[in-house]
C-alpha positions as CSV (number, residue, x, y, z in Angstrom):
1,X,47.9,79.4,-279.5
2,X,47.7,83.5,-280.4
3,X,47.6,85.8,-277.5
4,X,44.5,87.7,-278.0
5,X,46.1,92.0,-276.7
6,X,44.2,94.3,-274.7
7,X,42.6,97.0,-276.4
8,X,43.9,100.5,-274.7
9,X,41.5,101.9,-273.0
10,X,39.4,105.1,-274.6
11,X,39.9,103.1,-278.5
12,X,36.5,101.8,-277.4
13,X,35.2,104.8,-277.1
14,X,37.6,106.4,-280.0
15,X,35.6,103.5,-282.7
16,X,32.4,104.9,-280.8
17,X,33.0,108.2,-282.4
18,X,34.2,107.7,-285.5
19,X,31.3,105.6,-286.0
20,X,28.7,107.8,-284.6
21,X,30.1,110.9,-286.8
22,X,30.0,108.5,-290.3
23,X,26.7,107.7,-289.4
24,X,25.8,111.3,-289.0
25,X,27.6,111.9,-292.4
26,X,26.2,108.8,-294.2
27,X,22.4,110.4,-292.8
28,X,22.4,113.7,-293.3
29,X,25.2,114.5,-295.8
30,X,24.3,111.2,-297.9
31,X,20.5,110.6,-297.5
32,X,21.7,107.7,-296.5
33,X,19.2,106.3,-293.4
34,X,20.1,102.3,-293.1
35,X,24.1,102.6,-293.1
36,X,23.7,105.6,-291.2
37,X,21.8,103.6,-288.9
38,X,24.1,100.5,-288.8
39,X,27.3,103.2,-287.3
40,X,25.1,104.4,-285.3
41,X,24.1,101.0,-284.1
42,X,27.8,100.4,-283.2
43,X,28.2,103.5,-281.8
44,X,25.9,102.9,-279.4
45,X,26.6,99.4,-278.8
46,X,30.6,100.8,-278.1
47,X,28.3,102.3,-275.6
48,X,28.3,106.1,-277.3
49,X,25.4,107.6,-275.4
50,X,24.4,110.5,-278.4
51,X,23.8,107.9,-281.0
52,X,20.8,106.8,-278.7
53,X,18.3,109.6,-279.7
54,X,19.6,109.3,-283.4
55,X,18.5,105.7,-283.3
56,X,15.6,106.8,-281.8
57,X,15.3,109.4,-284.7
58,X,15.9,107.7,-288.0
59,X,13.9,105.0,-286.9
60,X,11.0,107.0,-286.1
61,X,11.0,109.4,-289.3
62,X,12.8,106.9,-292.1
63,X,12.0,102.9,-290.9
64,X,8.1,104.1,-289.7
65,X,9.1,101.9,-286.4
66,X,7.9,104.1,-283.3
67,X,7.4,100.4,-280.7
68,X,11.9,100.9,-281.5
69,X,12.4,104.0,-281.3
70,X,10.4,104.5,-278.3
71,X,12.9,101.9,-276.3
72,X,16.0,104.2,-277.8
73,X,14.6,107.8,-276.6
74,X,13.9,106.1,-273.4
75,X,17.6,104.9,-273.2
76,X,18.7,108.3,-274.5
77,X,16.8,109.6,-271.4
78,X,17.9,107.2,-268.9
79,X,21.2,108.3,-270.1
80,X,20.3,111.8,-270.2
81,X,21.8,112.1,-273.8
82,X,18.3,113.0,-275.0
83,X,18.7,115.9,-277.2
84,X,16.6,118.5,-277.9
85,X,15.5,117.2,-281.7
86,X,15.1,114.2,-279.9
87,X,13.1,115.5,-276.9
88,X,10.7,117.0,-280.1
89,X,10.4,113.8,-282.3
90,X,9.9,111.6,-279.2
91,X,7.1,113.8,-278.4
92,X,5.8,114.3,-281.7
93,X,5.9,109.9,-281.6
94,X,3.9,110.5,-278.3
95,X,1.4,113.1,-279.8
96,X,0.8,111.4,-283.8
97,X,1.2,107.4,-282.6
98,X,1.0,106.8,-279.4
99,X,-3.2,109.4,-279.6
100,X,-1.1,110.6,-276.5
101,X,-1.3,114.3,-276.7
102,X,-0.2,115.3,-272.9
103,X,3.1,113.3,-272.9
104,X,3.2,114.8,-275.8
105,X,3.5,118.0,-275.4
106,X,5.6,117.7,-272.1
107,X,8.1,117.1,-274.6
108,X,7.4,119.0,-276.3
109,X,7.1,121.6,-274.1
110,X,10.7,120.1,-272.8
111,X,12.3,120.3,-276.2
112,X,11.3,124.1,-276.6
113,X,12.8,125.0,-273.6
114,X,15.8,123.9,-274.4
115,X,16.2,126.4,-277.6
116,X,14.0,123.3,-280.4
117,X,12.1,126.1,-282.4
118,X,10.8,123.8,-284.3
119,X,8.8,122.2,-281.4
120,X,6.8,125.8,-280.9
121,X,3.9,125.2,-283.4
122,X,3.1,121.5,-282.8
123,X,2.9,123.2,-279.1
124,X,0.6,125.7,-280.3
125,X,-1.1,123.5,-282.6
126,X,-2.1,121.0,-279.9
127,X,-3.1,123.6,-277.2
128,X,-5.3,124.9,-280.3
129,X,-6.7,121.2,-280.6
130,X,-6.8,120.2,-277.0
131,X,-7.4,123.7,-275.7
132,X,-10.8,122.1,-273.5
133,X,-8.6,120.1,-271.4
134,X,-6.1,122.6,-270.5
135,X,-4.9,125.3,-268.9
136,X,-3.7,127.8,-271.5
137,X,-0.9,130.1,-269.6
138,X,0.1,127.2,-267.8
139,X,3.1,126.6,-270.5
140,X,3.1,129.5,-272.8
141,X,6.6,130.5,-273.6
142,X,6.6,133.9,-275.6
143,X,7.3,132.5,-278.8
144,X,4.6,129.6,-278.3
145,X,1.6,132.1,-276.5
146,X,2.5,134.2,-280.4
147,X,1.5,131.4,-282.3
148,X,-1.8,130.2,-280.2
149,X,-2.3,133.6,-280.5
150,X,-2.0,133.9,-284.0
151,X,-3.9,130.6,-284.4
152,X,-7.0,132.3,-282.3
153,X,-7.4,135.3,-284.6
154,X,-6.4,133.4,-287.9
155,X,-8.3,130.1,-287.7
156,X,-10.8,130.7,-285.4
157,X,-11.7,134.5,-285.5
158,X,-11.6,135.1,-281.8
159,X,-9.3,138.7,-281.9
160,X,-9.6,139.9,-278.1
161,X,-8.5,136.0,-276.3
162,X,-5.5,135.8,-279.4
163,X,-4.7,139.3,-278.5
164,X,-4.2,139.1,-274.9
165,X,-1.8,135.7,-276.2
166,X,-0.1,138.9,-278.4
167,X,0.3,140.4,-276.1
168,X,2.0,137.6,-273.3
169,X,4.0,137.0,-275.8
170,X,5.4,140.4,-276.3
171,X,5.9,140.6,-272.6
172,X,7.8,137.7,-272.8
173,X,10.3,139.3,-274.9
174,X,9.4,137.6,-278.2
175,X,8.9,140.1,-281.0
176,X,8.4,138.8,-284.8
177,X,9.0,142.7,-286.2
């Protein structure tokens, strides 16, 4: 009878971290989401919470499986590992796939507050599209105010109203110069 050896503490985490790193390399450097997903799943199975959001992103973006992606985003959020890019992707999933702009906006704002710049344009777009339902000034950071002001000026021709938001952006420290 062969006796199973006990693994050293931390070995499982090391294996998970290595699988995560390999998965990320495959996804970003090699452009191989299928194999990357296998490695990220292995990392997640071994409790590597950082992989949860990445899995959600790949499932949503690359595999067009929003329901499964949402499960991983929820898991990431519950483990406090929903990083800004995953938070953004989760917001876009709500906005585009679930037709829930309010929840989408919530996650996009959180992502922007965490420094994810890509979120600002989509926040401006949602505010522009659903402006009748939103107190616009309630949720605008300086870059968002700028984007919204530009949308008002360029798309709607509402120059005075747009200037109000550009001024808000400037007062908030946003400067395009």
